[in-house]
N, C-alpha and C positions, 0 to 999 in steps of 0.2 A: 278295303279290298272289294266289297260289293259294288261300291260306286265305280271303281275302275273297271270291274267286270261288266257292269251295265253299260258303261260308255262304249266299250268294245262291241257289245252285242247290238246296241242302238245304232252305231255307225255301220256295223256289218249288215243289219237289216236294211238301213237306208241305202247303202251301196248295192246290196243285192237287188232291191227294187229298181234302182236307177240303172244299173248295168243290164238288168233284164230288159228294160225298156230300150236301151241304146244298142240295137242290133243293126244288121245290114239294112233293114227296111227303114229304120230311124234315120240313118245317114242319107239314104236316097230321098226320102220324103222331104227332109229339110232342104236339100239342094234343089230339088225340082220345084218346090213351092217358092223358094227364094228367086229362082229364075223367072217364074211366072208373075210373082207379085212385087218383086223388088224390095225396097225398103219397107213397104207396107206390110210385109210378112212379119215384122216386129209386133204389130198389133195382134196378129193371129197367135203368136207365141205368148204374148201377155195374157190374152183371154184364156188360152189353153192351160197356162200355169195356174190361174185362179180356179178353173174348173177342176184341174188335177188335184189341187190341195183339198178342195171340198170333198171330192170322191174318196181320197185316201183317208182323210180324217174320219169320215163316216164309217168306212169299212174297218179300219184298224181299231177304232174305239170299241166297236161292237164285238170284234174278235177278242179284244183284251178283257172287257168286263164280263163277257159270257164265258171266257176261258174255253172256247170251243173253236174248232176249225169251221170254215165257211160251209162245208157240206153238212156238218152236224147241226149248224145253226139253221140251215135251210130245211132240214128234216124236222126240226122242232117247230118251224113255222108252218110247214105243210108236209106230211109224210110222203116220201118219194121225190120231193123237190131236190133234195141233196144229191140223189143219184143222177137226176137229170142234169144238174149243174156240173157234176163231176164228169159226166160224159162229154159235155160241151167243152169243158176246160181241157180234158185230156186229148180230145180230138184236135182242138185248136193248137194245143201245145205241141203235139206230135207233128202236125203239118208245118207249123212255123219253125219247129226245130230242124226240119229238113232244110229249110232256107238258111237257118243259122249255121248249120254244118257246112252248107255250100259256101256261105260267106267266109267262114274260117278257111276253107280250102282256097278261096280266091285270095285271101290275105297271104297265105303261104306261097301261092303262085307268084304274087307280086314281089315278095321278099326273096324267095329262093329259086323261082323259075320252075318248081315242080308242078305236076298236074294238079288240078283242083281236087280230083279224087284222092290222090295221095295226101295232099294237104289236109283234106277233110278227115282222113283216117288218123293222121298225126294229132290234129286238134281234138278229135274225139278221145284219143288216148290221154291227152292232157286233162280234159274235163273229167274223164273217168277216174284218173289218179287222185283228183280232189276228194272223191268219195270212198277211196280204198284205204285211207289212213284211219287211225283209231279215233281221233277227234275231228271228224269230217266237218262238223258245224263250224268250229273255230277256223279251220283251214279255208272253208268256203267264205267266211266273213273276210278274212285277210286277203284272199285271192281277189274278191270283188273290190275291196278297197284299193289294192295296188293297181289293178287293171283300170279302175275308174280314174284314179289320179293320173296314171300314164296317159289315158285318152285326153283328159283335160289339158295337160301340159302340152301335148303335141298339137291339139286343135287350137289352143291359144297361140302357139308359135306360128302356125300357118295363118291364123287370123291377123296377127300383127304384120306378117310378111305381105299379105295381100292388100294392106293399107285401105280398109273400107271407109266409106264416108260416114263416120260415126254420128256426126251431127244430124245428118239426114235420117239415119236409122232411128235415132232417139225421137226426133220430131214426128216421124210417121208412125212410130209405135203408139203414139197417143192421138194423132190426127191422120189416119191412113187415107190414101187416095181411094181405096176400095176395101170392102169387107167380104171375105170369101168364107161362107159358112161351111162349105165342104172341107176346106183346109182345116178349119177349127175342129170339126168332128173327126177328121182323119188323125190330127195330132193328138187329140184326147184319147182316141181308141188305141193309138200306137204307144202312148205313154202309160195309160192306166187301164187298157182293155184286156180282156181275157185273163190269163193266169197272172199277168203283171200286177193286177190290182191286189193280189193276195200274197205275193212273194215275200214282202217285208213283214206283213201281219202274221203270217204263218211262222216265219222265222222267229219273231218275238215270242210267239206262243210256245214254240219248241224250246226256247231258251228260258222260259219261265217268267217272262216280263208280262204279267197279267194282273187283273183286278183293278178296281177303281183307284187305288193308291198309285198305280203305275201309269195312269192316264197322262200326266205331264211328260213322262219319258216317251210314251207312245206318240204323243203329239210332236215332240222334238224329232223323233226318228222319222215320222211320216213327212214332215216339212223338210227335213234334211234330204230325204230321198228325192223329193220333187225338185229341190234346189240343185242337187248334183246333176240330175237329168236336164234341168233347165239351163244350167251354166254351159253344159256341153252343146245343147241346142242353140243357145244364143251365140256362142263363139263360132260354131259351124256356120250359122246364118251370116255372121259378119265376114267370115272367110269367103263364103260364096258371093256375098254382096260386093266385096272388094274386087273379085275377079270379074263379075258381071258388069260392074260400073265402069270398068275399063274397056268394055266392048269385046271382051274375049269370049270365045265360044266354048260351050261345054259339050263333051261327048255324050250324046243321048244314050249310048249303050252303058255308060258308067259315069254318071254326072259327078258323084263325090270324088272319084279318082281324078277327074279333070280339074276340080277345084284345087286339090293339093298340087297337082302337076303344074298348073298355070301359075300358081302362087309361088312355088319354090322349086320348079324344074324337076329334074330326075330325083333329087333328094326328097322333094315333096312327094313324089310318087311312091318312094320307099316308105315315107312316113305314113302315107295312106295305107300301105300294106300292114303296118303295125297297128294303126287305129282300127282297120277292118278286122284284123285278127283278134285284137283285144275285145272289140264290141261283140264279135260273133261268139267267141269262146265263153265269155261271161254270160251271154244270152242263152247259150246251150246249158250252162250250169243252172241258171235261174229257171229256165223252162222245165228242165228235168226234175229239179228239186220240188218246184211248186206243183207240177202236174201229179207227181207221185204222192204229194201231201194231200191231194184230193181223194185218194183212194185208200190211204193207209188205215183210216179209221173203220173201213168196211170189213176188214179181216185182220186178226191179230198177227197172222203170218206176214202180211204185208208190212205191218209196223215193225215186226221183229227183224225182218230182212230188208228194211227200207233202202239201204244203200245199194243192195244188189238189184233191187227193182229200178233204182235210179240209173245205175250203170247199164242195165238192160234197155231202158228207155233211150239212152244216148246211143247205144249200139244199134238198135233197130232204126233210129233216125238216120244214122250214118250209112247203114247197109242199104236203106231205100235210096239215099242220094247216090251212092256209088254204083249200085247195080240197076236201078230203075231210072234215076234222074229225079227231077222235081215233077211229081205228078200234078199237072196243071189243074185238072178238075178238082182234085182234093184241096189244093191250095186256094183255088177260087172259092170253093164252098166254105172252107174254113175261114177265109177272109170275110165272107158275108156273114157267117155265124158269129164271128168276133164282134161285129157291130151290134149283135143282139145279146151277147154275153153280159156286157156291162150293165144295160138297163135291168136285165133279169137279176143279176147278182146284187147290184146296188139297191134295187127295189126290195129284194128279200132282206137285205141288211137293215133297211129303213123300217120295214115291218117288225123285224126282230128287235130293233132299238126301242120299240114301244111295247114289247111283250114282257110282262113280269116273269113269265115262265123261262125266258131266255136271259134277261139282263137283271132280274131281281129288282132292287130298289133304285137302280141307276136311272137318272133322268137325262135323256138325250137333248142337247141344245136345240132350241127351236130353229135357229138360223141354219143349222146343218141339215135339219129335216127339210126345210123349205128349199134350200139350195140343192140338196140331193134329189128331191122330187122333180125339180126343173130339169136337172141333168138326165134323169130317167126318161122323162117325156121326150126331150129333144133327141137323145140317142136312140130311143125306141123307134121314133119316126124315121130317122135317117137309116138306121140298121134295117128296118123292115123294107124301106124303099130299095136299098141296095140289094137285099136278098131277093126281092121280087124281080128286080131287073136282071139279076145274074142267073137265077135258077133255070130259065128256058134254055140258056146256052150250055147247061151242064148235061142235058139228056138228049 
């Protein structure tokens, strides 16, 4: 019984992480970079997958062996650091959740023809309903799994319909015409940046999958989450490549919708609506759950009424979208901060991994430490440069 329960939890955590990553921005990023890089974008995906696995294994293992949430680990490394990280995560999660809610509204608009605002309200209601049931954790796990599988099936269908040059894609994945470092950093940040890094790890912690004995299960779940997100990315890349290789134009206002429409006509456009809705709603759920998990250890009332705080988080995000729109300055600032969240949080996890006060007798693998340190340095440089470039335009 325990084995069956653990598999359900492990898959739930994996899909929560994956579907948190696969939001409206994920769909747009993949399509835009495929248009600019062509088949060589396969190399970017390959490198980002390897980096993503290294990041998640570092973070999830430390959370598991310490049996603490990321903010509590950070406070153990340096008092006050956990609060700082929590503020970054919640700010970024709220800002990006506004975009996720907007994406869900767009999905309903495509499917039913209702306004994006009305669609956003309906989608928020669906997301909130997940947390109003008695066993919200299990419902969230199953919801993420079903929506994730639905996205995979529909994107694979469109990829097959677009008939991409698979041979060329495979060849240039290993021998690209060009290497775009910005694309790699963008994909890494979009897949394991900000709150996404901790979505699955915190879910496993809440489900009691912790300790050194659970590390094989934690590793399986982390790799599974990256695999699910990567499968979606790869087939979306192939779908876009098939359309682009035929010389068809993509609508710059909505590139991913163009891919589906060009590949499968009006039916494809409706399929895009389903994919966008699924991607956006699951990202709303993942963002709200993970953001609140970063503050619930600061006060017992937050932990006690966690689901109500999560529903409030979703409601506030939706209200801002409906009544104010997407506040550009907030989104730009949060986007720049997101580039800095990963090196700060991953760097903290690496320090914690070698602190007896945090992990006890656990010995962190040397290769993960080295790999994680390289990711911290690269992401810090790119995130700092992005923030420096964008701050003058905010004020």
